[in-house]
C-alpha positions as CSV (number, residue, x, y, z in Angstrom):
1,M,88.0,86.1,104.4
2,G,85.4,85.5,101.7
3,R,84.9,86.0,97.9
4,P,83.2,89.3,97.0
5,L,79.4,88.7,96.9
6,A,78.5,92.0,95.2
7,T,80.3,95.3,93.7
8,L,78.2,98.1,94.4
9,R,79.3,100.1,91.3
10,G,77.8,103.9,90.6
11,H,79.6,106.4,92.3
12,T,82.4,108.5,90.4
13,D,85.1,109.3,93.3
14,T,86.1,107.6,96.7
15,V,83.7,105.9,98.2
16,H,83.8,106.7,102.4
17,S,81.4,104.6,104.0
18,V,78.9,101.6,104.0
19,A,76.0,100.9,106.0
20,Y,73.3,98.1,106.1
21,S,69.6,98.7,106.9
22,A,68.7,97.1,110.4
23,D,66.7,94.4,108.4
24,G,69.8,93.6,106.0
25,Q,68.1,94.5,102.9
26,R,69.3,97.7,101.8
27,I,72.7,99.4,101.7
28,V,73.8,102.9,101.7
29,T,77.0,104.3,100.8
30,A,78.4,107.8,101.0
31,S,81.2,109.3,98.3
32,A,83.6,112.4,97.8
33,D,81.4,112.8,94.6
34,Q,78.9,114.6,96.8
35,T,76.3,112.0,96.5
36,A,75.1,109.0,98.8
37,I,73.5,106.3,97.2
38,I,70.9,103.7,98.4
39,W,70.9,100.2,97.2
40,D,69.2,96.8,97.5
41,I,71.0,93.8,98.7
42,N,72.2,92.7,95.4
43,G,74.1,96.0,94.5
44,N,71.3,97.4,92.5
45,I,70.8,101.4,92.7
46,Q,67.6,102.5,94.1
47,Y,68.1,106.3,94.8
48,T,70.6,108.8,94.8
49,L,70.9,111.5,97.0
50,G,72.2,114.0,95.4
51,E,71.9,117.9,97.0
52,H,75.4,117.9,98.8
53,S,77.9,120.6,97.4
54,D,80.8,119.0,98.7
55,S,82.1,115.3,100.0
56,V,79.4,113.2,101.6
57,N,81.4,111.4,104.4
58,Y,78.9,109.3,106.1
59,A,75.8,108.0,106.1
60,E,73.6,105.4,107.9
61,F,70.0,104.4,107.9
62,S,67.8,105.3,110.7
63,P,66.9,102.3,113.3
64,D,63.4,101.7,111.7
65,G,64.9,101.6,108.1
66,R,62.5,105.0,107.2
67,A,65.0,107.3,107.1
68,V,68.4,108.4,106.3
69,V,71.3,110.9,107.6
70,T,74.2,112.1,105.7
71,A,77.4,114.4,106.8
72,S,79.0,116.4,104.7
73,S,82.1,118.8,104.2
74,D,79.7,121.3,102.9
75,G,78.6,122.1,106.3
76,T,75.3,120.3,106.2
77,T,73.9,117.6,108.2
78,R,70.8,116.3,106.0
79,L,67.8,114.0,106.9
80,W,66.1,112.1,104.1
81,T,63.4,109.8,103.4
82,A,64.6,106.2,102.7
83,D,63.1,106.8,99.3
84,G,65.6,109.4,98.8
85,D,63.6,112.7,99.2
86,L,65.2,115.3,101.3
87,Y,63.2,115.8,104.6
88,D,65.8,118.5,106.3
89,I,68.9,120.2,106.7
90,L,70.0,120.2,110.4
91,E,71.3,123.6,111.3
92,V,74.3,124.8,113.8
93,P,74.5,128.3,115.0
94,D,76.2,130.9,112.8
95,A,79.4,130.8,114.2
96,F,79.9,127.4,113.4
97,S,79.0,127.7,109.7
98,E,82.2,126.4,108.3
99,V,82.4,123.5,110.1
100,R,82.6,120.2,107.7
101,F,80.5,117.1,109.3
102,F,82.6,113.7,109.1
103,Y,80.4,111.6,110.8
104,A,76.3,111.3,112.0
105,T,74.5,108.7,113.5
106,F,71.0,108.3,114.9
107,S,70.2,107.7,118.5
108,P,69.0,103.9,119.3
109,D,65.3,104.9,119.5
110,G,65.8,106.9,116.2
111,E,64.7,110.3,117.7
112,E,67.6,112.2,117.7
113,I,70.6,112.6,115.2
114,A,74.2,113.3,116.5
115,A,77.2,114.6,114.1
116,T,80.3,115.7,114.7
117,G,83.2,117.5,112.6
118,T,85.7,120.0,112.4
119,T,84.6,122.3,115.3
120,S,85.3,120.3,118.4
121,T,81.7,119.8,119.0
122,V,79.4,116.9,118.9
123,W,76.0,118.6,117.9
124,I,72.6,116.4,118.9
125,W,69.1,117.3,117.3
126,S,65.6,116.2,117.5
127,L,63.8,114.6,114.4
128,D,62.4,118.1,113.8
129,G,65.5,119.6,113.5
130,E,65.6,121.3,117.0
131,L,69.2,121.7,118.5
132,L,69.1,120.0,121.9
133,E,73.0,119.9,122.9
134,A,76.4,120.6,122.0
135,L,79.1,118.6,123.8
136,E,82.4,119.9,123.4
137,I,85.5,117.9,122.8
138,S,87.8,120.3,123.3
139,D,87.6,124.1,124.3
140,P,85.3,125.9,121.9
141,E,87.5,128.8,121.8
142,E,90.3,126.9,120.6
143,R,88.7,124.1,118.1
144,G,91.9,122.5,118.5
145,T,90.7,119.1,117.3
146,S,88.2,117.4,114.8
147,G,85.7,114.7,115.8
148,L,86.2,111.8,113.1
149,S,83.0,109.6,114.6
150,I,80.3,109.0,117.3
151,A,78.2,106.2,118.4
152,Y,75.3,106.0,121.1
153,S,75.2,103.1,123.5
154,P,72.6,100.6,122.5
155,D,70.4,101.9,125.4
156,G,71.1,105.6,124.2
157,R,72.4,106.6,127.7
158,L,75.9,107.3,126.6
159,I,77.5,108.8,123.5
160,A,81.3,108.5,122.8
161,A,83.2,110.7,120.1
162,S,86.6,109.7,118.9
163,A,88.9,112.6,117.6
164,E,91.8,113.7,116.0
165,D,93.8,114.6,119.4
166,G,94.5,110.7,120.0
167,A,91.7,110.3,122.4
168,A,88.0,109.3,122.6
169,Y,85.4,110.5,125.2
170,V,82.2,109.4,126.7
171,W,79.0,111.6,127.8
172,E,75.9,111.0,129.6
173,V,73.4,111.9,126.8
174,D,70.7,113.7,129.3
175,S,73.3,115.7,131.4
176,G,76.1,116.3,129.0
177,A,78.4,115.3,131.6
178,L,81.9,113.7,130.4
179,V,82.1,110.4,132.0
180,A,85.3,109.0,130.7
181,T,88.2,109.9,128.5
182,L,90.1,106.9,126.4
183,T,93.7,107.8,126.1
184,G,96.3,105.0,124.6
185,H,96.3,105.8,121.0
186,T,99.4,107.7,119.6
187,Q,97.6,109.3,116.9
188,R,94.5,110.0,115.6
189,V,91.1,107.7,116.7
190,T,89.7,107.2,113.8
191,R,86.7,105.2,115.0
192,V,84.8,104.4,118.3
193,V,82.0,101.8,118.4
194,F,80.0,100.3,121.4
195,S,79.5,96.4,121.9
196,P,76.1,95.5,121.3
197,D,75.3,94.6,124.9
198,G,77.0,98.2,125.9
199,Q,79.4,96.9,128.3
200,Q,82.6,97.7,126.2
201,L,84.1,100.2,123.6
202,L,86.1,99.3,120.6
203,T,88.3,102.2,119.1
204,G,90.9,102.4,116.2
205,G,93.4,104.5,115.5
206,D,97.5,104.4,114.5
207,D,98.1,100.8,113.9
208,T,95.9,99.3,116.8
209,A,92.4,98.8,118.0
210,R,91.9,98.7,121.4
211,L,89.1,97.6,123.6
212,W,87.8,99.9,126.7
213,S,85.6,99.3,129.7
214,L,83.1,101.9,130.0
215,D,85.0,104.0,132.6
216,G,87.8,104.5,130.1
217,T,89.9,101.6,131.5
218,Q,91.8,99.8,128.4
219,L,91.1,96.0,128.4
220,A,93.4,94.8,125.0
221,V,94.7,95.8,122.3
222,V,95.4,94.1,119.0
223,N,98.1,95.3,116.4
224,H,96.4,95.4,112.9
225,G,99.7,95.7,111.2
226,A,98.8,98.9,109.5
227,R,97.1,102.3,110.0
228,V,93.4,101.3,111.2
229,E,90.7,103.5,109.5
230,S,87.7,101.6,110.7
231,V,86.4,99.1,113.3
232,A,83.2,97.4,113.9
233,F,81.6,94.6,116.1
234,S,79.7,91.7,115.0
235,P,75.9,91.9,115.8
236,D,76.6,88.9,118.5
237,G,79.4,90.9,119.9
238,Q,81.7,87.8,119.7
239,L,84.0,88.9,116.6
240,M,85.3,92.5,115.9
241,L,86.9,94.0,112.4
242,T,89.4,96.0,112.0
243,A,90.3,97.8,108.5
244,G,92.5,99.8,106.8
245,E,93.4,100.9,103.5
246,T,94.5,97.4,101.9
247,L,94.2,95.0,105.1
248,R,91.1,93.8,106.9
249,H,91.3,91.4,110.1
250,V,88.5,89.7,111.5
251,W,89.3,88.8,115.1
252,A,87.3,86.8,118.3
253,V,86.9,89.3,121.1
254,A,87.5,86.6,123.8
255,D,90.9,85.7,122.5
256,V,91.4,89.4,122.2
257,L,90.7,90.0,125.9
258,A,92.7,86.8,126.7
259,G,95.5,88.3,125.3
260,T,96.0,85.8,122.8
261,A,94.3,86.8,119.7
262,Q,95.4,86.0,116.0
263,P,93.3,87.1,113.3
264,V,90.3,84.3,112.1
265,A,90.2,86.0,109.0
266,S,92.1,88.4,107.0
267,M,91.9,90.0,103.8
268,Y,94.0,91.9,101.4
269,T,92.6,94.4,99.2
270,V,95.0,95.7,95.5
271,A,92.6,97.8,94.2
272,P,94.1,101.4,93.9
273,N,93.5,104.0,96.5
274,A,91.3,101.5,98.1
275,A,90.6,103.7,101.2
276,V,88.8,101.7,103.6
277,L,87.3,104.5,105.9
278,Q,84.0,102.7,107.3
279,V,83.2,99.3,107.6
280,A,80.1,97.0,108.6
281,F,78.9,93.6,109.4
282,H,75.6,92.8,107.8
283,P,72.6,92.0,110.6
284,D,73.5,88.1,109.9
285,G,77.1,88.4,111.0
286,R,78.1,86.6,108.0
287,R,78.7,89.4,105.6
288,I,81.1,92.5,105.5
289,A,80.7,95.6,103.6
290,A,83.6,98.2,102.7
291,P,84.8,100.5,100.6
292,A,86.8,99.0,97.5
293,G,89.1,100.6,95.1
294,K,88.6,104.2,94.2
295,Q,84.8,104.3,93.3
296,D,83.1,101.2,94.6
297,A,82.0,99.1,97.4
298,H,82.1,95.3,98.0
299,Q,80.1,92.9,100.0
300,H,82.1,89.9,101.4
301,L,80.6,86.5,102.1
302,L,82.8,85.0,105.0
303,D,83.5,81.4,103.5
304,L,83.3,77.8,105.2
305,A,86.9,77.9,106.3
306,T,86.6,81.2,108.0
307,L,83.0,80.4,109.5
308,L,84.5,77.3,110.8
309,R,87.3,78.8,112.5
310,I,85.1,81.5,113.8
311,A,82.5,78.6,115.3
312,E,85.7,77.3,117.0
313,C,86.8,80.0,118.6
314,R,83.3,80.7,120.1
315,V,82.9,77.8,121.5
316,G,86.2,77.1,122.6
317,R,87.4,73.6,121.1
318,S,87.2,71.7,118.0
319,L,83.8,71.0,116.5
320,T,82.5,67.5,116.7
321,A,82.0,65.3,113.6
322,K,78.0,65.8,113.7
323,E,78.7,69.5,114.4
324,L,80.7,70.0,111.3
325,Q,78.4,68.4,109.1
326,Q,75.5,70.4,110.5
327,F,77.7,73.6,110.1
328,E,78.6,72.8,106.5
329,V,75.0,72.0,105.1
330,E,73.6,75.4,106.7
331,N,76.7,77.8,105.9
332,D,76.5,76.0,102.3
333,K,72.7,76.9,102.2
334,V,73.6,80.3,103.3
335,L,76.2,80.7,100.5
336,F,73.3,79.6,97.8
337,D,70.5,81.6,99.0
338,F,72.4,84.9,99.0
339,A,73.7,84.0,95.5
340,Q,70.0,83.6,94.6
341,R,70.4,80.0,93.7
342,E,68.5,76.8,95.2
343,C,70.3,74.6,97.6
344,P,69.0,71.1,97.2
345,P,68.6,69.8,101.0
346,T,71.2,67.2,102.2
347,A,70.3,64.5,104.2
348,A,71.9,63.6,107.3
349,P,74.1,60.1,107.6
């Protein structure tokens, strides 16, 4: 898939999630060591968020990059400044005090935070900590399933949750009405994400990733070859990433929808206990970050061969000689720039 670009080394236990800031200049990781760490893009630690008392299962930046939210097994969802200061602890009713939070996310406008975990509920708060809504994944009296991930649609109108019961659910945010149930996976659905244009959903679970329309119609399925722990779309929506404990694939979405998909890139991770629980595309679409090994996370830069295959998938044909030359020059520059080296200009023939 590409060479490791930077190893994020600083946690003392399993890294659960990795996320980029919207400007691509920072990274936040969450770990079983009870901390989240904010890094610069080169892998240097900037701040450690260390006030949780149990595993931090997920962390992400707000859309404007000024805040971070963390979800923890200690029963709290916490809001932090991007400078590492605790801003607020988001409360749930006393009856749900035993909840373990697995996932939390900001709404696209940054005005709300949603979280889910072991209570079969998606909780939604305002930024000032007011509990706005509680969406039930299953009967609240039974509490028979856990929410494993959540995602807002890009326009903020819908929210989706993946669950341990093998389904994913989609609600209207304003009304709280359930508008679709995505069924087809045979085991828990570990991740759900919206496409960047908001027209499709991608889920991962069992050994497959599945594309869906907003009304819950299954559009396509790909076999990852091992249990899928995380999925992601590239920023332009043309690629999708599937990841498990040791195997990651990049796919062209057009090929997946056509039923002709083969991975355009693959990576095998051989580090012990390399649990890939959350992966992310960099906003430039050329880099991927994922947990790697017991305590680390890696950034990978897609190599030129991979980028070439992706480019050909995007245009649906082989590139011309002129396009190949432009492609190589442009992407060599990307490689060198990210390594903080200078790339001398290459003259066209």
